[in-house]
N, CA, C and O atoms as a DFTB+ gen file, in Angstrom:
480 C
 N C O
     1  1      34.069     -16.227     -13.255
     2  2      34.955     -16.452     -12.060
     3  2      35.056     -15.035     -11.530
     4  3      35.277     -14.106     -12.306
     5  1      34.894     -14.838     -10.176
     6  2      34.967     -13.517      -9.593
     7  2      36.311     -13.281      -9.289
     8  3      36.975     -14.043      -8.587
     9  1      36.815     -12.056      -9.888
    10  2      38.218     -11.577      -9.494
    11  2      38.245     -10.676      -8.161
    12  3      37.451      -9.753      -7.981
    13  1      39.198     -11.028      -7.295
    14  2      39.472     -10.256      -6.096
    15  2      40.317      -9.166      -6.303
    16  3      41.207      -9.277      -7.146
    17  1      40.182      -8.104      -5.654
    18  2      41.036      -6.958      -5.879
    19  2      42.430      -7.288      -5.189
    20  3      42.469      -7.925      -4.137
    21  1      43.497      -6.856      -5.787
    22  2      44.685      -7.178      -5.213
    23  2      44.956      -5.995      -4.152
    24  3      44.867      -4.790      -4.390
    25  1      45.321      -6.623      -2.881
    26  2      45.740      -5.688      -1.796
    27  2      47.165      -5.796      -1.633
    28  3      47.719      -6.874      -1.422
    29  1      47.771      -4.693      -1.729
    30  2      49.339      -4.761      -1.388
    31  2      49.739      -5.173      -0.027
    32  3      49.102      -4.825       0.968
    33  1      50.858      -5.959       0.020
    34  2      51.351      -6.496       1.462
    35  2      51.319      -5.300       2.415
    36  3      50.910      -5.461       3.564
    37  1      51.726      -4.134       1.993
    38  2      51.983      -2.960       2.761
    39  2      50.615      -2.601       3.495
    40  3      50.593      -2.291       4.686
    41  1      49.553      -2.661       2.753
    42  2      48.271      -2.313       3.206
    43  2      47.829      -3.377       4.215
    44  3      47.254      -3.039       5.250
    45  1      48.110      -4.770       3.903
    46  2      47.825      -5.806       4.747
    47  2      48.406      -5.558       6.122
    48  3      47.710      -5.622       7.135
    49  1      49.723      -5.270       6.135
    50  2      50.618      -5.123       7.293
    51  2      49.842      -3.915       8.232
    52  3      49.490      -4.079       9.400
    53  1      49.680      -2.788       7.510
    54  2      49.090      -1.630       8.041
    55  2      47.693      -1.991       8.795
    56  3      47.474      -1.618       9.948
    57  1      46.870      -2.673       8.109
    58  2      45.580      -2.983       8.628
    59  2      45.835      -3.904       9.863
    60  3      45.121      -3.722      10.850
    61  1      46.728      -4.811       9.891
    62  2      46.937      -5.803      10.988
    63  2      47.429      -4.948      12.318
    64  3      47.094      -5.184      13.478
    65  1      48.363      -3.832      11.827
    66  2      48.953      -3.078      13.028
    67  2      48.093      -1.991      13.570
    68  3      48.353      -1.443      14.641
    69  1      47.077      -1.681      12.840
    70  2      46.119      -0.572      12.975
    71  2      44.645      -0.991      12.930
    72  3      43.888      -0.522      12.080
    73  1      44.251      -1.859      13.835
    74  2      42.821      -2.329      13.753
    75  2      41.805      -1.273      14.006
    76  3      42.071      -0.382      14.812
    77  1      40.636      -1.300      13.369
    78  2      39.613      -0.313      13.472
    79  2      38.704      -0.537      14.650
    80  3      38.129      -1.612      14.818
    81  1      38.588       0.432      15.421
    82  2      37.658       0.308      16.634
    83  2      36.493       1.276      16.323
    84  3      36.719       2.473      16.150
    85  1      35.409       0.825      16.262
    86  2      34.188       1.339      15.976
    87  2      33.260       1.624      17.285
    88  3      32.872       0.691      17.988
    89  1      32.962       2.862      17.537
    90  2      32.027       3.145      18.645
    91  2      30.683       3.858      18.219
    92  3      30.558       4.336      17.092
    93  1      29.706       3.908      19.148
    94  2      28.565       4.574      18.742
    95  2      28.364       5.645      20.005
    96  3      28.468       5.284      21.178
    97  1      28.108       6.805      19.663
    98  2      27.793       7.884      20.503
    99  2      26.730       8.623      20.206
   100  3      26.349       8.468      19.046
   101  1      26.018       9.494      20.954
   102  2      24.952      10.249      20.670
   103  2      25.402      11.338      19.674
   104  3      26.589      11.582      19.460
   105  1      24.310      12.016      19.044
   106  2      24.778      12.980      18.007
   107  2      25.431      14.235      18.735
   108  3      26.302      14.868      18.138
   109  1      25.044      14.590      19.957
   110  2      25.918      15.688      20.537
   111  2      27.229      15.436      20.781
   112  3      28.090      16.272      20.506
   113  1      27.522      14.220      21.341
   114  2      29.016      13.851      21.636
   115  2      29.752      13.667      20.389
   116  3      30.944      13.973      20.361
   117  1      29.157      13.188      19.330
   118  2      29.851      13.223      17.952
   119  2      30.177      14.396      17.482
   120  3      31.253      14.583      16.915
   121  1      29.227      15.385      17.673
   122  2      29.639      16.813      17.148
   123  2      30.563      17.611      18.102
   124  3      31.199      18.583      17.692
   125  1      30.621      17.189      19.352
   126  2      31.600      17.729      20.214
   127  2      33.037      17.219      19.883
   128  3      34.015      17.967      19.890
   129  1      33.086      15.983      19.613
   130  2      34.265      15.166      19.144
   131  2      34.931      15.975      17.981
   132  3      36.059      16.466      17.974
   133  1      33.961      16.004      16.978
   134  2      34.429      16.455      15.671
   135  2      34.897      18.008      15.805
   136  3      35.855      18.462      15.179
   137  1      34.177      18.684      16.614
   138  2      34.542      20.071      16.847
   139  2      35.941      20.302      17.517
   140  3      36.773      21.104      17.093
   141  1      36.083      19.560      18.532
   142  2      37.248      19.545      19.279
   143  2      38.330      19.059      18.299
   144  3      39.355      19.741      18.290
   145  1      38.283      18.043      17.507
   146  2      39.362      17.658      16.572
   147  2      39.702      18.654      15.531
   148  3      40.868      18.755      15.151
   149  1      38.668      19.469      14.999
   150  2      38.829      20.385      14.071
   151  2      39.580      21.693      14.825
   152  3      40.566      22.245      14.338
   153  1      39.009      22.058      15.972
   154  2      39.606      23.206      16.740
   155  2      41.011      23.030      17.198
   156  3      41.769      23.999      17.253
   157  1      41.411      21.748      17.550
   158  2      42.670      21.528      18.089
   159  2      43.619      20.927      16.914
   160  3      44.775      20.602      17.183
   161  1      43.120      20.799      15.668
   162  2      43.802      20.412      14.491
   163  2      44.475      18.967      14.959
   164  3      45.670      18.718      14.795
   165  1      43.672      18.194      15.474
   166  2      44.007      16.808      15.801
   167  2      43.072      15.742      15.188
   168  3      41.890      16.024      14.992
   169  1      43.541      14.594      14.899
   170  2      42.623      13.593      14.497
   171  2      41.901      12.974      15.792
   172  3      42.301      13.178      16.938
   173  1      40.784      12.192      15.457
   174  2      40.048      11.512      16.452
   175  2      40.983      10.623      17.134
   176  3      41.011      10.656      18.365
   177  1      41.745       9.841      16.500
   178  2      42.703       8.901      16.952
   179  2      43.617       9.446      17.957
   180  3      43.873       8.836      18.996
   181  1      44.138      10.646      17.646
   182  2      45.074      11.435      18.491
   183  2      44.334      11.930      19.803
   184  3      44.909      11.943      20.892
   185  1      43.044      12.331      19.630
   186  2      42.239      12.831      20.798
   187  2      41.895      11.513      21.777
   188  3      41.815      11.618      23.001
   189  1      41.721      10.372      21.116
   190  2      41.512       9.124      21.974
   191  2      42.739       8.761      22.539
   192  3      42.702       8.500      23.742
   193  1      43.969       8.670      21.889
   194  2      45.301       8.330      22.456
   195  2      45.686       9.253      23.691
   196  3      46.102       8.762      24.741
   197  1      45.533      10.519      23.516
   198  2      45.737      11.481      24.546
   199  2      44.893      11.267      25.848
   200  3      45.357      11.351      26.986
   201  1      43.603      10.982      25.534
   202  2      42.720      10.697      26.692
   203  2      42.966       9.362      27.366
   204  3      42.849       9.189      28.579
   205  1      43.316       8.435      26.493
   206  2      43.749       7.103      27.164
   207  2      44.891       7.291      28.023
   208  3      44.866       6.842      29.168
   209  1      45.972       7.967      27.537
   210  2      47.299       8.220      28.274
   211  2      46.765       8.853      29.583
   212  3      47.027       8.305      30.654
   213  1      46.052       9.948      29.540
   214  2      45.563      10.582      30.830
   215  2      44.635       9.768      31.698
   216  3      44.635       9.947      32.916
   217  1      43.846       8.884      31.126
   218  2      43.067       8.123      31.983
   219  2      43.840       6.923      32.641
   220  3      43.507       6.529      33.758
   221  1      44.821       6.370      31.979
   222  2      45.795       5.362      32.413
   223  2      46.374       5.949      33.665
   224  3      46.255       5.421      34.770
   225  1      47.064       7.174      33.409
   226  2      47.797       7.741      34.457
   227  2      46.947       7.983      35.741
   228  3      47.377       7.668      36.850
   229  1      45.686       8.573      35.545
   230  2      44.758       8.822      36.667
   231  2      44.453       7.553      37.417
   232  3      44.429       7.557      38.648
   233  1      44.211       6.438      36.692
   234  2      43.893       5.016      37.186
   235  2      45.116       4.640      37.982
   236  3      44.975       4.345      39.169
   237  1      46.291       4.628      37.425
   238  2      47.464       4.239      38.184
   239  2      47.709       5.112      39.469
   240  3      48.222       4.529      40.425
   241  1      47.424       6.340      39.588
   242  2      47.628       7.106      40.696
   243  2      46.490       6.793      41.668
   244  3      46.705       6.746      42.879
   245  1      45.288       6.579      41.146
   246  2      44.175       6.276      42.173
   247  2      44.454       4.910      42.744
   248  3      44.217       4.690      43.932
   249  1      44.957       3.964      41.931
   250  2      45.085       2.611      42.435
   251  2      46.225       2.630      43.525
   252  3      46.075       2.081      44.617
   253  1      47.388       3.308      43.154
   254  2      48.419       3.331      43.982
   255  2      48.084       4.040      45.321
   256  3      48.541       3.635      46.390
   257  1      47.294       5.081      45.219
   258  2      46.716       5.718      46.435
   259  2      46.053       4.914      47.321
   260  3      46.325       4.854      48.520
   261  1      45.053       4.195      46.683
   262  2      44.157       3.255      47.411
   263  2      44.936       2.088      48.063
   264  3      44.698       1.707      49.210
   265  1      45.790       1.596      47.340
   266  2      46.663       0.364      47.793
   267  2      47.585       0.897      48.891
   268  3      47.846       0.200      49.871
   269  1      48.083       2.137      48.732
   270  2      49.044       2.612      49.701
   271  2      48.208       2.892      51.184
   272  3      48.589       2.545      52.302
   273  1      47.123       3.528      50.880
   274  2      46.174       3.799      51.992
   275  2      45.784       2.502      52.765
   276  3      45.897       2.419      53.988
   277  1      45.338       1.540      52.011
   278  2      44.846       0.295      52.548
   279  2      45.998      -0.422      53.208
   280  3      45.807      -1.005      54.275
   281  1      47.196      -0.411      52.626
   282  2      48.304      -1.151      53.171
   283  2      48.738      -0.444      54.503
   284  3      49.078      -1.124      55.472
   285  1      48.722       0.948      54.545
   286  2      49.104       1.741      55.710
   287  2      48.084       1.307      56.893
   288  3      48.498       1.031      58.019
   289  1      46.746       1.274      56.546
   290  2      45.846       1.154      57.557
   291  2      45.965      -0.372      58.121
   292  3      45.758      -0.613      59.310
   293  1      46.291      -1.317      57.241
   294  2      46.420      -2.581      57.702
   295  2      47.625      -2.830      58.546
   296  3      47.639      -3.624      59.486
   297  1      48.663      -2.085      58.146
   298  2      49.939      -2.099      59.040
   299  2      49.644      -1.562      60.486
   300  3      50.010      -2.110      61.526
   301  1      48.971      -0.477      60.388
   302  2      48.537       0.086      61.842
   303  2      47.800      -0.616      62.620
   304  3      48.100      -0.727      63.809
   305  1      46.715      -1.208      62.098
   306  2      45.655      -1.971      62.899
   307  2      46.017      -3.515      63.167
   308  3      45.495      -4.199      64.047
   309  1      46.939      -3.921      62.318
   310  2      47.210      -5.477      62.475
   311  2      48.607      -5.805      62.636
   312  3      48.929      -6.983      62.480
   313  1      49.549      -4.886      62.946
   314  2      50.939      -5.120      63.092
   315  2      51.268      -5.763      64.390
   316  3      50.846      -5.335      65.465
   317  1      51.980      -6.733      64.268
   318  2      52.549      -7.528      65.446
   319  2      53.831      -6.901      65.848
   320  3      54.650      -6.598      64.981
   321  1      54.092      -6.656      67.286
   322  2      55.390      -5.986      67.639
   323  2      55.703      -6.475      69.136
   324  3      54.852      -6.993      69.858
   325  1      56.912      -6.263      69.473
   326  2      57.266      -6.524      70.870
   327  2      58.427      -5.561      71.176
   328  3      59.060      -5.035      70.261
   329  1      58.713      -5.326      72.533
   330  2      59.832      -4.387      73.005
   331  2      61.014      -5.146      73.041
   332  3      61.103      -6.341      73.321
   333  1      62.054      -4.250      72.693
   334  2      63.435      -4.728      72.871
   335  2      63.683      -5.003      74.386
   336  3      63.255      -4.184      75.199
   337  1      64.326      -6.072      74.791
   338  2      64.676      -6.285      76.253
   339  2      65.535      -5.397      76.774
   340  3      65.573      -5.243      77.995
   341  1      66.357      -4.677      75.925
   342  2      67.388      -3.750      76.385
   343  2      67.022      -2.357      76.449
   344  3      66.976      -1.708      77.494
   345  1      66.739      -1.880      75.196
   346  2      66.409      -0.400      75.049
   347  2      64.972      -0.146      75.266
   348  3      64.663       0.990      75.625
   349  1      63.998      -1.077      75.095
   350  2      62.583      -1.027      75.376
   351  2      61.940      -0.317      74.166
   352  3      60.786       0.100      74.269
   353  1      62.616      -0.169      73.065
   354  2      61.993       0.484      71.848
   355  2      61.250      -0.696      71.204
   356  3      61.618      -1.866      71.309
   357  1      60.144      -0.268      70.512
   358  2      59.291      -1.255      69.799
   359  2      60.013      -1.850      68.531
   360  3      60.581      -1.080      67.757
   361  1      60.002      -3.135      68.318
   362  2      60.513      -3.758      67.259
   363  2      59.230      -4.483      66.445
   364  3      58.554      -5.386      66.937
   365  1      59.042      -3.953      65.200
   366  2      57.867      -4.601      64.306
   367  2      58.256      -6.036      63.844
   368  3      59.323      -6.294      63.285
   369  1      57.314      -6.918      64.124
   370  2      57.583      -8.245      63.520
   371  2      57.177      -8.373      62.107
   372  3      55.977      -8.324      61.833
   373  1      58.070      -8.534      61.175
   374  2      57.901      -8.662      59.781
   375  2      57.527     -10.019      59.378
   376  3      58.268     -10.965      59.645
   377  1      56.306     -10.186      58.686
   378  2      55.973     -11.523      58.348
   379  2      57.195     -12.371      57.729
   380  3      58.062     -11.870      57.013
   381  1      57.149     -13.522      58.049
   382  2      58.136     -14.580      57.406
   383  2      59.565     -14.175      57.608
   384  3      60.433     -14.762      56.963
   385  1      59.886     -13.220      58.450
   386  2      61.218     -12.903      58.801
   387  2      61.840     -13.897      59.835
   388  3      61.119     -14.661      60.477
   389  1      63.116     -13.867      59.969
   390  2      63.717     -14.741      61.005
   391  2      63.167     -14.552      62.511
   392  3      63.107     -15.475      63.323
   393  1      62.778     -13.237      62.761
   394  2      62.236     -13.041      64.141
   395  2      60.875     -13.547      64.219
   396  3      60.384     -13.978      65.262
   397  1      60.245     -13.486      63.051
   398  2      58.876     -14.093      63.069
   399  2      58.786     -15.577      63.357
   400  3      58.012     -16.113      64.149
   401  1      59.752     -16.194      62.547
   402  2      59.822     -17.701      62.856
   403  2      60.495     -18.052      64.193
   404  3      60.307     -19.158      64.700
   405  1      61.179     -17.242      64.698
   406  2      61.874     -17.489      66.120
   407  2      60.703     -17.202      67.121
   408  3      60.757     -17.873      68.151
   409  1      59.670     -16.340      67.008
   410  2      58.540     -16.224      67.795
   411  2      57.707     -17.358      67.787
   412  3      57.265     -17.860      68.820
   413  1      57.447     -17.838      66.489
   414  2      56.424     -19.020      66.311
   415  2      57.071     -20.301      66.915
   416  3      56.356     -21.133      67.472
   417  1      58.440     -20.471      66.809
   418  2      59.155     -21.496      67.473
   419  2      59.137     -21.528      68.996
   420  3      59.057     -22.558      69.666
   421  1      59.211     -20.409      69.423
   422  2      59.304     -20.018      70.938
   423  2      57.881     -20.369      71.480
   424  3      57.785     -21.057      72.495
   425  1      56.897     -19.962      70.898
   426  2      55.568     -20.096      71.252
   427  2      55.013     -21.497      71.263
   428  3      54.175     -21.868      72.084
   429  1      55.564     -22.328      70.226
   430  2      55.278     -23.718      70.230
   431  2      56.092     -24.514      71.449
   432  3      55.613     -25.412      72.141
   433  1      57.368     -23.995      71.537
   434  2      58.148     -24.705      72.581
   435  2      57.597     -24.619      73.969
   436  3      57.731     -25.556      74.756
   437  1      56.956     -23.470      74.293
   438  2      56.625     -23.102      75.509
   439  2      54.985     -23.313      75.722
   440  3      54.431     -22.869      76.728
   441  1      54.245     -24.047      74.662
   442  2      53.008     -24.493      74.794
   443  2      51.882     -23.457      74.660
   444  3      50.763     -23.669      75.129
   445  1      52.216     -22.306      73.992
   446  2      51.275     -21.325      73.714
   447  2      50.172     -21.984      72.814
   448  3      50.481     -22.830      71.975
   449  1      48.901     -21.585      73.005
   450  2      47.827     -21.961      72.275
   451  2      46.499     -21.413      72.745
   452  3      46.423     -20.647      73.706
   453  1      45.441     -21.826      72.037
   454  2      44.160     -21.158      72.341
   455  2      43.734     -21.564      73.848
   456  3      44.047     -22.640      74.355
   457  1      43.020     -20.616      74.460
   458  2      42.577     -20.799      75.805
   459  2      41.584     -22.089      75.782
   460  3      41.594     -22.920      76.690
   461  1      40.780     -22.163      74.721
   462  2      39.911     -23.304      74.705
   463  2      40.627     -24.714      74.671
   464  3      40.193     -25.697      75.272
   465  1      41.733     -24.701      73.927
   466  2      42.540     -25.872      73.736
   467  2      43.084     -26.302      75.034
   468  3      43.088     -27.494      75.343
   469  1      43.587     -25.293      75.881
   470  2      44.220     -25.547      77.195
   471  2      43.273     -25.843      78.186
   472  3      43.613     -26.400      79.230
   473  1      41.864     -25.448      77.900
   474  2      40.910     -25.808      78.927
   475  2      40.292     -27.337      78.705
   476  3      39.430     -27.745      79.483
   477  1      40.717     -28.074      77.730
   478  2      40.270     -29.323      77.461
   479  2      40.828     -30.398      78.469
   480  3      40.508     -31.581      78.349
């Protein structure tokens, strides 16, 4: 009968909460990583965590910037608006707002439609 080595519960918990991630890199990259770890007195895991934090932050900033620029461009190019009947200042029509629904209702009540539909 083959006897299995006893693994303490603490080791089992540690291994579950700290899974191994194995990667392959070229020899030069491996040397650079080891040199940086030694020179900075940090473990490879610490270097990876720091880089992950940096990359996540950069990704969030880039995504937010792109989203914001796209949103602003969409608002500029496709915004629906009308003028106030009293002060003549522009009023932006916010999608699904009460004014948006009022405009839709008005257009339906007054027979607004496609030119082709009216030409039939």
